C-alpha positions, 0 to 999 in steps of 0.5 A: 557489509550492508547494515539494516537499522532498527529505528526506535524512539530512543535511537537506532541499532545497526544489525548486519544483514547476514546475522542470524534472525533473532528469536523474536523474528516471528513477532510481526511487530518486531519484524515490521520495525526492522523491515520498514526501518531498513527500507526507509533508511535505504530511501533516505528517510530521517529518524525524527519528526519532519515538517508537516505541510501541504501545497502545490508546487512545480517539481524542480528541474522537470515539467512532467509533474508540473502542478501536481500537489506536493506533500511534505512530512506525510509520514509524521503529523505535528508532534509525531516521530518515526518511532510513533509512526512505526508503533502505530503501524504494528498490526493485529493478529493475522492468519495465512491461507492458501488460495489455488487458481489457474493450473494449480498455482498456490498463493499464500494470503495473509488475512488481518481481521479488525479488532471489532470483527463480527461474522455479520459485520460487513467490514470494508476490505483492503486488498493490499498488494506488496512491494517487489517480488511479493515474498511473505516478508515483503507482504507483511512489511507492507501491511505494517508500513501502511495499514497496521493497527489503524485499519484494524481500529477502523474496522477494515479487513486487510487481505494481503496476498504474497504475489508479484504485482506484475504477474497479475497482468496475465493472472488476475482473471483467474486469481481474483475469482479464486480469492473472492470465492474464498473470501465470500465463504470465510470472511464477513466483508462489504463487497461494495466497499473493497479497495485495491492498494499497492506500492511499487510492483504492487502499485502496478498490480493495482491497475491490473486488478482494476482492469480485470474486475473493475466492478469489484473495487470501489477505490484504489491507491498506488504509491507509486504505481503505473498503468500502460494498458488500454484506456478502455479497460479502465473505463468501467471503473470511472468515476471512482476515486484513485490516489497516486503518490510518487516520491520527489526523488523517485525520478524513474517513476515520475513519467510513469505516474504522469502517463498513468494520470493521463490514461486515467483521465482519458478513462473518465477517472480524475485521480488525486496525485501527490508528489511526496517531497524529499522522499524516494521510492519507498514512501513513508506514509502515515496510516491515518492519512491513508485511512482518512482518505479511504473512509471518505472515499467509501463513505465509512462513518 
């Protein structure tokens, strides 16, 4: 039997993965705590605070990522714990909408509006692309893990489609116009401050949307992500900011990250690239660090 750990400031409780979903499962905060904690447990994350430091180092045993800036303790700044990070990741209210594109393909999209939302607010917007197959639970789990209340507190709209990132290689040209047509009519956002962000399959999807519609986006985050398409498809995005992250123990994505950096640089884009020390594929990242970078990249006061 596989066990999923619900990690809280007071410890952790094991729940068998074949157990009946609790009555509170539809509560996003509870679900996010279980889902994210389970993913972190599988990734080898510890349950407490970890040292906070930043520097530049060579990855042991590999020359592929030599010189990439390495971050340790990216999920927990001084004095924090995993419980605190999870608490800050609990998200505000959201609604599901259905977007139809192409030959009648329907995609459910979760719309998270900030606490300060106003119909005339011109809010910055994050297009958040999920892990794996992009199921609704993975979609909401990614928002919990990386954006949560911090994006809401800072006035960002978060738009999270339940879509597999790799499918955007062939579908972005039809999906993006349909999505943004709906957003233009129903959400107050600043079209000059739109970010593409994703993890794993969603991180691959980030570069598919950049290649499809580079003018729509002002910045991008992939944690991790990768791009293997033609350089010229990304040239119109230059010199906008990109942040690439990969776990130190996520060896299968090291070469992909380095190849993506090389392609971006050839396209005239100079990405920030960080290896996250001691972590695997599912990264623990403090939402405050992500939002600080986005605020600076977008010129948000």
